[in-house]
Each structure stands twice: as C-alpha cells, then as structure tokens.
C-alpha positions as CSV (number, residue, x, y, z in Angstrom):
1,Q,-75.9,-82.3,74.4
2,F,-75.9,-79.3,71.9
3,G,-77.1,-76.1,73.1
4,L,-79.8,-73.1,71.8
5,S,-79.9,-69.3,71.1
6,A,-83.6,-69.6,72.5
7,N,-85.9,-72.1,73.6
8,T,-88.8,-70.5,73.4
9,L,-90.2,-68.5,70.5
10,A,-93.4,-65.7,70.2
11,F,-94.9,-64.6,67.0
12,N,-97.6,-62.0,67.2
13,T,-100.0,-61.2,64.5
14,T,-103.5,-60.0,63.1
15,F,-105.9,-62.2,61.2
16,G,-105.4,-61.5,57.2
17,D,-101.7,-59.7,57.7
18,A,-99.7,-60.6,54.2
19,T,-96.2,-61.6,56.3
20,I,-94.6,-61.9,60.1
21,S,-91.6,-61.6,60.6
22,S,-89.5,-65.1,60.7
23,Q,-87.2,-65.8,63.9
24,K,-83.4,-66.9,63.6
25,I,-82.3,-69.6,66.2
26,N,-78.4,-70.4,66.5
27,L,-77.6,-73.8,67.4
28,S,-74.0,-74.6,69.4
29,G,-72.0,-77.6,69.6
30,I,-74.2,-79.4,67.2
31,G,-73.1,-82.2,64.8
32,A,-73.3,-82.3,61.0
33,G,-76.3,-83.9,59.5
34,W,-78.6,-82.6,62.0
35,T,-82.2,-82.5,61.7
36,A,-85.5,-80.3,62.4
37,S,-88.9,-81.1,61.9
38,A,-92.5,-79.2,62.9
39,D,-96.1,-80.8,64.3
40,A,-97.5,-77.7,62.6
41,D,-97.7,-77.6,58.6
42,W,-98.4,-73.3,59.6
43,L,-94.2,-73.3,60.1
44,V,-91.4,-73.1,57.9
45,L,-87.9,-74.4,59.3
46,T,-85.1,-73.6,56.5
47,P,-81.8,-74.8,58.1
48,D,-78.3,-73.6,57.1
49,T,-75.0,-75.1,58.2
50,S,-73.2,-72.4,55.6
51,G,-71.8,-70.2,58.7
52,E,-69.1,-71.0,61.2
53,T,-72.5,-71.0,63.5
54,P,-75.3,-73.4,62.0
55,T,-79.0,-72.0,62.5
56,L,-82.9,-72.5,62.0
57,T,-85.1,-70.3,60.9
58,V,-88.7,-70.4,62.4
59,A,-91.3,-68.2,59.1
60,I,-94.9,-68.7,59.7
61,D,-96.8,-69.4,56.4
62,T,-99.8,-67.2,56.4
63,S,-101.8,-69.2,54.4
64,K,-102.5,-71.6,56.2
65,I,-103.8,-69.3,59.2
66,T,-107.5,-70.2,59.0
67,G,-108.5,-67.9,62.1
68,W,-107.9,-66.0,65.0
69,G,-106.4,-67.6,68.7
70,L,-103.4,-68.7,70.2
71,F,-102.0,-71.4,68.4
72,K,-99.2,-73.4,69.8
73,A,-96.9,-76.5,67.9
74,S,-93.1,-77.6,68.9
75,I,-89.9,-78.0,66.5
76,S,-88.0,-81.3,67.5
77,L,-83.9,-80.4,66.8
78,Y,-82.1,-83.9,66.4
79,D,-78.1,-84.5,67.0
80,P,-77.2,-87.7,65.5
81,A,-73.9,-87.7,66.8
82,S,-74.8,-87.3,69.8
83,G,-78.3,-88.9,69.6
84,T,-80.0,-86.1,71.2
85,Y,-82.9,-84.1,71.0
86,S,-83.9,-80.8,71.7
87,I,-87.5,-79.2,71.6
88,I,-88.1,-75.3,71.1
89,T,-91.3,-74.2,72.3
90,I,-93.5,-71.8,69.2
91,E,-96.6,-69.7,70.3
92,L,-98.7,-67.6,67.6
93,A,-101.2,-65.1,68.8
94,V,-103.3,-64.0,66.0
95,D,-105.3,-61.8,67.0
96,A,-109.0,-61.1,65.0
97,V,-109.8,-57.9,63.0
98,R,-111.0,-54.9,64.4
99,L,-112.8,-52.2,63.8
100,Y,-113.2,-48.9,65.4
101,G,-114.0,-45.6,65.7
102,N,-111.5,-42.9,67.2
103,Y,-113.5,-41.2,69.1
104,P,-115.0,-44.2,71.9
105,A,-118.4,-41.7,72.7
106,I,-119.4,-38.4,71.1
107,A,-121.8,-35.8,72.7
108,F,-124.8,-33.8,70.9
109,N,-126.3,-30.6,72.2
110,S,-128.5,-28.6,71.2
111,L,-129.5,-25.0,73.4
112,D,-130.3,-21.8,72.2
113,T,-126.4,-20.3,72.3
114,Q,-125.3,-23.5,71.2
115,Q,-125.6,-26.2,69.3
116,T,-123.8,-29.8,68.1
117,S,-125.3,-32.1,65.7
118,I,-123.4,-33.3,63.6
119,H,-119.9,-35.1,64.2
120,T,-117.1,-37.1,61.8
121,I,-115.1,-39.7,62.8
122,D,-112.4,-41.7,61.3
123,I,-112.6,-45.6,60.9
124,L,-109.7,-47.5,62.1
125,T,-108.5,-51.1,62.1
126,N,-106.0,-53.4,63.5
127,S,-105.5,-55.1,60.3
128,E,-103.3,-54.1,57.2
129,N,-105.1,-54.3,54.9
130,A,-108.1,-52.2,53.8
131,I,-111.4,-53.8,55.4
132,A,-114.9,-53.2,53.6
133,W,-116.8,-51.6,56.8
134,Q,-121.0,-50.7,57.6
135,A,-122.5,-48.6,60.1
136,S,-125.8,-48.6,62.1
137,A,-127.8,-46.9,64.4
138,N,-129.6,-48.1,67.1
139,V,-132.2,-44.8,67.4
140,N,-134.2,-43.1,65.2
141,W,-133.0,-39.7,65.7
142,L,-129.1,-40.4,64.7
143,T,-128.4,-40.6,60.6
144,L,-125.1,-41.9,59.7
145,T,-123.5,-40.7,56.5
146,P,-120.2,-43.5,55.4
147,D,-117.3,-42.5,53.5
148,T,-115.8,-46.3,53.1
149,A,-113.1,-44.4,50.5
150,N,-111.4,-42.3,52.8
151,N,-112.7,-44.7,56.4
152,K,-114.7,-41.3,57.2
153,L,-118.3,-41.4,58.9
154,T,-120.6,-38.2,59.7
155,I,-123.1,-38.8,62.2
156,A,-125.8,-36.0,62.5
157,T,-128.9,-35.6,64.9
158,I,-132.4,-35.5,63.4
159,P,-133.7,-33.1,66.1
160,A,-137.2,-33.9,64.7
161,N,-137.1,-37.7,66.5
162,A,-135.2,-37.0,69.1
163,S,-137.1,-36.6,72.9
164,D,-137.2,-32.4,74.1
165,N,-135.4,-31.4,77.1
166,T,-134.4,-35.2,78.0
167,L,-130.4,-36.9,78.0
168,S,-130.8,-39.5,75.0
169,F,-128.4,-42.6,74.4
170,G,-127.7,-44.2,71.0
171,E,-125.3,-47.1,70.2
172,I,-123.4,-47.1,66.6
173,T,-122.2,-50.7,65.0
174,I,-119.3,-50.7,63.0
175,S,-118.8,-54.0,61.0
176,A,-117.0,-55.5,58.4
177,T,-119.1,-56.0,55.4
C-alpha cells in the first residue's frame, strides 16, 4: 500500500473569483506508472514524477463552477505495482457574493440642539470582482444617493415625510444589478 500526505483536501472561494490556490499531495511508496482520475470536471489533476517523491497537484477550474454551495468530489489513485487504489476526498466551498454596508444600522435625529439628517456609508463585497449595485428604501422619509464608482451610499432624511415626535424605522436594501 502506498502513502498519501493527505486523504482529504478542502478549498474555499467566493463565487466569481478567478482563481483558487492549488494544493499538492505527496505520494510515498507508489510504483511507476501510477494514475489519478477525478469524478468531477472542475478538478484539474497534474501528476509530477520528476522529483524524488512523486506529487499530485490538485487545482480547481473556476470556469466549471456555476453556482455557490458545497461541492464534493473524489480522486482515485491507482498503483499498478501493488494493484491498490486510494481515494482522496475533495470539498469545495463556494460562498455566495454578498453586498453589505460598513454599518449594520444608522440613526438620524432631529432635536432643537442637534440634528443628524445625513449619513454616508461604504458598500462592501466579499468578491474579488467589482459588483454593480443599487439601493432602495422601504419608507418615503429617506432619500438614497448612490455613488457606485466609489462604492458609497449617501442616505438623507426628508423631515416633512417623517412623523413628528415618534421613533421611525426604515430598511435599505442593497442588491446587485
């Protein structure tokens, strides 16, 4: 029986990312002519027998990833010298693209001595790619001014549309376009 430096590999990425770092498995005690095959078309296998210890580099073809979620696959290694197989389990976790503000909540107030009627927030994403976005509010006392070039959203109140002497709540939705 031949040995593997790992029986399981885990990859993590965000949907739409261009590259995912490859991982290498060292093979010990394996005979010449060994083979490796994968049961998923998004796995790219590159065997290397040029060194003292044979290796198998495992990479992900991101062009074959069509959504987010947890993807599982297997690599089968065969050693013709011993007639034995080993299975390597692969997990690929692909996170959904998320847009979010740098503040989970903001507050406005209007008092005789103090007034806060405008805030500017940063719009952030977990993607390595730029994401086109838009914003909307569910109340008529907020105005939204997006600056998509700089990923900022200015939020202002319209006091005439807000109820007097009450606590009001509104929700802003940021979505990809």
